[in-house]
C-alpha positions as CSV (number, residue, x, y, z in Angstrom):
1,M,-1.2,3.9,8.2
2,K,-4.4,5.4,6.5
3,I,-4.1,6.1,2.8
4,N,-6.8,7.8,0.0
5,F,-7.6,5.3,-2.7
6,T,-9.6,5.8,-5.8
7,K,-11.6,2.6,-7.9
8,M,-11.5,3.1,-11.2
9,H,-11.9,0.3,-14.3
10,G,-10.9,0.9,-18.2
11,A,-13.1,-0.6,-20.5
12,G,-14.0,-3.3,-17.7
13,N,-10.4,-3.9,-16.3
14,D,-10.6,-2.8,-12.9
15,F,-7.9,-1.0,-10.4
16,V,-7.1,0.6,-7.1
17,M,-5.2,4.3,-8.2
18,I,-2.9,5.8,-5.5
19,D,-1.6,9.0,-5.4
20,D,2.0,8.5,-3.9
21,R,3.8,11.7,-4.6
22,Q,5.4,11.5,-1.6
23,G,6.5,8.3,-1.6
24,L,5.2,6.9,1.7
25,V,3.3,4.0,0.5
26,P,4.8,0.6,1.3
27,W,4.1,-0.6,-2.5
28,Q,7.1,-2.9,-2.4
29,D,5.4,-4.9,0.5
30,H,4.3,-7.3,-1.5
31,F,2.0,-9.7,0.8
32,L,-0.1,-6.1,2.5
33,M,-0.5,-5.1,-1.7
34,A,-2.3,-8.5,-2.2
35,S,-4.2,-8.1,0.4
36,L,-5.4,-4.8,-0.7
37,A,-6.2,-6.1,-3.9
38,T,-7.9,-9.3,-2.7
39,R,-11.8,-9.3,-3.3
40,R,-14.1,-9.6,0.4
41,L,-11.0,-9.1,2.4
42,G,-9.2,-5.6,0.8
43,I,-10.5,-3.4,-1.8
44,G,-10.3,-5.8,-4.5
45,C,-9.2,-5.2,-8.5
46,E,-7.4,-6.3,-11.2
47,G,-4.4,-4.2,-10.3
48,I,-3.1,-1.6,-8.3
49,L,-1.4,1.4,-9.8
50,L,0.7,4.4,-7.8
51,I,1.4,7.7,-9.3
52,Q,4.9,9.0,-8.1
53,K,7.2,11.3,-8.8
54,S,9.6,11.2,-11.5
55,E,12.7,13.0,-13.1
56,R,12.0,11.8,-16.7
57,A,8.4,12.3,-17.2
58,D,5.7,14.3,-15.8
59,F,5.0,11.3,-13.1
60,R,5.8,7.6,-12.6
61,M,3.4,4.8,-13.0
62,V,4.1,1.8,-10.9
63,F,1.9,-1.2,-11.6
64,L,1.3,-4.2,-9.5
65,N,-0.7,-7.4,-10.1
66,P,-3.2,-8.8,-7.2
67,D,-0.7,-10.8,-6.1
68,G,1.5,-7.9,-5.2
69,T,4.3,-8.4,-7.5
70,Q,5.3,-5.6,-9.9
71,V,5.1,-6.1,-13.7
72,D,6.4,-3.7,-16.1
73,M,3.3,-1.7,-17.6
74,C,-0.7,-2.3,-18.3
75,G,-2.8,-1.0,-21.3
76,N,-5.8,-0.1,-19.7
77,G,-3.8,0.4,-16.5
78,S,-1.8,3.2,-18.4
79,R,-5.0,5.0,-19.5
80,C,-6.3,4.9,-16.3
81,A,-3.2,6.1,-14.7
82,A,-3.7,8.7,-17.2
83,A,-6.9,10.3,-16.2
84,F,-6.3,9.8,-12.9
85,A,-2.6,11.8,-12.9
86,H,-4.8,14.6,-14.7
87,A,-7.3,14.5,-12.1
88,I,-4.9,14.9,-9.2
89,G,-2.9,17.5,-11.1
90,A,0.4,15.2,-12.0
91,A,0.0,16.2,-15.8
92,G,-2.1,17.7,-18.3
93,R,-4.1,16.5,-20.6
94,A,-1.1,15.3,-22.8
95,M,1.6,13.7,-20.7
96,T,4.3,11.4,-21.0
97,M,4.6,8.8,-17.9
98,E,7.3,6.9,-16.8
99,T,7.2,2.8,-16.6
100,C,9.3,-0.5,-16.5
101,C,9.6,-0.7,-20.1
102,G,10.2,2.9,-21.0
103,L,8.8,6.4,-21.3
104,M,4.8,6.2,-22.9
105,D,3.3,9.2,-24.1
106,A,-0.5,9.5,-23.2
107,E,-3.4,11.7,-23.9
108,L,-7.2,12.7,-22.8
109,T,-9.3,12.9,-25.9
110,D,-12.8,13.3,-26.3
111,Q,-12.9,9.8,-27.8
112,G,-11.5,8.4,-24.5
113,V,-8.0,8.3,-22.9
114,K,-5.5,7.6,-25.5
115,V,-2.1,6.0,-25.3
116,W,1.3,5.4,-27.0
117,M,2.3,1.7,-27.0
118,P,5.5,-0.1,-26.8
119,E,6.9,-1.6,-30.1
120,P,5.8,-5.3,-30.2
121,S,8.8,-7.4,-30.0
122,G,9.5,-11.3,-30.0
123,K,6.6,-12.2,-32.3
124,I,5.9,-15.7,-33.4
125,H,3.3,-16.0,-35.6
126,N,1.9,-19.8,-36.3
127,L,3.0,-21.5,-33.3
128,S,1.5,-24.4,-32.2
129,V,1.5,-25.4,-28.3
130,E,-0.4,-28.8,-26.9
131,A,-1.7,-28.6,-24.1
132,C,-5.2,-30.3,-22.3
133,G,-5.3,-32.9,-25.4
134,L,-5.3,-29.9,-27.7
135,T,-3.2,-28.3,-30.3
136,F,-3.4,-24.3,-30.0
137,N,-2.3,-22.5,-33.2
138,G,-1.5,-18.6,-32.7
139,S,0.8,-15.6,-32.1
140,F,3.1,-14.9,-29.8
141,M,4.3,-11.6,-29.0
142,V,5.5,-9.1,-26.0
143,S,3.1,-5.9,-26.2
144,G,4.6,-4.4,-23.5
145,V,3.8,-7.6,-21.4
146,P,4.0,-11.6,-23.2
147,H,0.9,-12.8,-24.9
148,F,-0.4,-15.9,-26.6
149,V,-3.3,-15.0,-29.2
150,V,-5.5,-17.9,-30.2
151,E,-8.5,-17.7,-32.8
152,V,-11.8,-19.5,-31.7
153,E,-14.7,-20.0,-33.6
154,D,-17.2,-20.3,-30.6
155,L,-15.8,-17.4,-27.8
156,A,-18.5,-18.0,-25.3
157,A,-17.8,-21.9,-25.2
158,A,-13.9,-21.4,-24.8
159,D,-12.4,-22.5,-21.8
160,V,-10.6,-19.2,-20.7
161,V,-9.9,-20.4,-17.3
162,G,-9.0,-24.0,-18.0
163,W,-7.1,-23.7,-21.6
164,G,-6.0,-20.4,-20.3
165,R,-4.1,-21.8,-17.1
166,A,-2.2,-24.6,-19.0
167,L,-0.8,-22.4,-21.8
168,R,-0.2,-19.6,-19.2
169,Q,2.1,-22.3,-17.3
170,H,3.2,-23.8,-20.6
171,P,7.3,-24.6,-20.6
172,Q,7.1,-23.2,-24.2
173,F,6.8,-20.0,-22.4
174,H,9.0,-20.2,-19.5
175,P,10.2,-18.9,-17.6
176,E,7.9,-15.7,-17.4
177,G,5.0,-17.3,-18.5
178,T,2.4,-15.7,-20.8
179,N,-1.1,-13.9,-20.9
180,V,-3.5,-15.5,-22.9
181,N,-6.1,-14.2,-25.2
182,F,-8.7,-16.0,-27.1
183,V,-10.4,-13.9,-30.1
184,T,-13.2,-14.2,-32.6
185,L,-12.4,-12.3,-35.9
186,R,-16.0,-10.4,-36.6
187,A,-15.2,-7.9,-39.7
188,P,-11.8,-6.5,-41.4
189,D,-12.0,-4.3,-38.6
190,R,-13.8,-5.8,-35.4
191,I,-12.6,-8.7,-33.0
192,N,-14.1,-10.0,-29.8
193,M,-11.8,-11.4,-27.5
194,R,-11.2,-13.2,-23.6
195,T,-8.1,-12.9,-21.8
196,Y,-6.8,-15.3,-19.4
197,E,-4.0,-12.6,-17.3
198,R,-0.9,-13.9,-15.7
199,G,-1.0,-12.3,-12.3
200,V,-4.5,-12.2,-12.2
201,E,-4.5,-15.6,-12.5
202,G,-8.3,-16.0,-14.0
203,E,-10.0,-14.4,-16.5
204,S,-9.6,-10.9,-16.5
205,G,-12.7,-8.1,-17.0
206,A,-10.1,-6.4,-20.3
207,C,-6.9,-6.3,-21.4
208,G,-5.4,-3.5,-23.3
209,T,-1.7,-5.0,-24.1
210,G,-4.0,-8.3,-25.2
211,A,-6.1,-6.1,-27.2
212,V,-3.0,-4.8,-29.1
213,A,-1.6,-8.5,-29.5
214,C,-5.0,-9.7,-31.0
215,A,-5.1,-6.8,-33.4
216,I,-1.7,-7.1,-34.6
217,A,-2.1,-10.9,-35.1
218,A,-5.4,-9.9,-36.6
219,V,-3.4,-7.7,-39.1
220,E,-0.5,-9.4,-39.9
221,R,-1.8,-13.0,-40.1
222,R,-5.6,-12.5,-41.3
223,G,-5.1,-9.0,-43.6
224,F,-6.8,-7.1,-41.1
225,T,-6.3,-3.4,-41.0
226,L,-5.9,-0.7,-38.7
227,P,-7.8,0.7,-36.7
228,I,-9.2,-2.4,-35.2
229,K,-12.4,-2.4,-32.2
230,A,-12.0,-5.2,-30.0
231,R,-14.7,-5.9,-27.6
232,T,-14.3,-7.0,-24.3
233,P,-16.2,-9.4,-22.0
234,A,-18.1,-6.3,-20.5
235,G,-19.2,-5.1,-23.7
236,Y,-16.7,-2.0,-24.1
237,E,-14.7,-1.2,-27.1
238,L,-11.3,-0.8,-27.2
239,V,-9.7,0.5,-30.7
240,V,-6.1,0.0,-31.5
241,G,-4.8,1.9,-34.3
242,G,-1.1,2.4,-35.6
243,D,0.8,2.1,-39.2
244,W,1.7,-0.7,-41.5
245,R,5.2,-0.3,-42.6
246,N,7.8,-3.0,-44.2
247,G,4.9,-5.6,-43.4
248,K,4.5,-5.2,-39.7
249,C,2.4,-3.0,-37.2
250,T,4.3,-0.4,-36.0
251,G,2.8,3.3,-34.0
252,L,0.4,1.4,-32.1
253,T,-2.2,3.4,-29.9
254,L,-5.1,2.3,-27.7
255,I,-7.7,4.2,-26.9
256,G,-10.8,3.6,-25.0
257,P,-12.9,4.7,-22.1
258,T,-12.2,5.1,-18.4
259,R,-14.4,5.8,-15.5
260,V,-14.0,6.2,-11.9
261,V,-16.5,4.0,-10.1
262,Y,-15.7,5.3,-6.2
263,T,-12.8,7.1,-3.7
264,G,-12.3,6.3,-0.2
265,E,-9.9,6.0,2.7
266,I,-8.9,2.5,3.7
267,D,-6.2,1.6,6.9
268,L,-3.3,-0.8,5.8
269,N,-2.5,-1.4,9.3
270,S,-6.0,-3.4,9.5
271,L,-5.1,-5.1,6.5
272,E,-1.5,-5.9,8.0
273,S,-3.4,-7.4,11.0
274,E,-5.1,-9.8,8.8
275,L,-1.4,-11.3,7.6
276,E,-0.7,-12.0,11.4
C-alpha cells in the first residue's frame, strides 16, 4: 500500500502528516507506524498525525508517538494538523478538530497557527522528586498530556536525557509516566526550555504542551505574566497566551510557526518486509 505524506515541523518539532479521510491507513498497527517514524529506516519524525473524518468537528486528529502508540494530543502537532487540514481542504482558516482529549479550536493567523489548549488539570506545585542522586523541585500538571516542570540555572548544562529518563519513569508519576521540562526563566515574559518527551524517549526539538506547562508554572509559582514567549532548542518562539482568573491560568492558547519541509510517497509494504 502506497500513501502520500507531508513532512512538517512546528517550531522544530517534526511530524509526518497523512490525509486519512478515506480511513484506509492501518494506523492501529503500532509496529508498522513505529517503523514509519524510525529515522534512517523509515521517514523519521517525533510524531505521526492523521487527518480523518469527524462527525463532531471539521476533522479528527489522530496523534501517534514514534513508538506507534496513540496519545491524547500534541500542542505543536495540533498546530501542524490545523495548517495541514487547511492545505488539503479539510477545514477553513478557523476550525475545530476532534482529539482524544476533546474538541480543540484552531486558527491560521498572520503570526502563526494558533490553538486553544485544554484546561490544565492535576496541578501540583512545589513537588520534590529524588532521582540520579539529586532532588528536583518542580510543578506537575496535565496540559493535554502529563508534564513535570523543573527550573534550572544552566539550561545548556542540564542532563536532559539522563535526568529526563529517570524522572519520566519515576514511581511518583506511575502508571502513565510524564514528560519532563527543564526551564530557565529569562524575564517577566520569556523562558528557555528543553524537553524529555515521553514516547520519543529522548529530547524533542520542541514541545507545545510543555511550553504551556512551563508558562503556567512561571505564572503561578514565579509571578510571570501572560503572554509568555518560550524559546525552543531550535531557536523558535512559542507564545503561550491566556487569562489570569481566581489565582490560576485559564483559557490558554499556543501560537507559533509551522512549515512544510517536503512531501513524498512511501510504500508501507516495504516497511512491513523490514519487520519480518
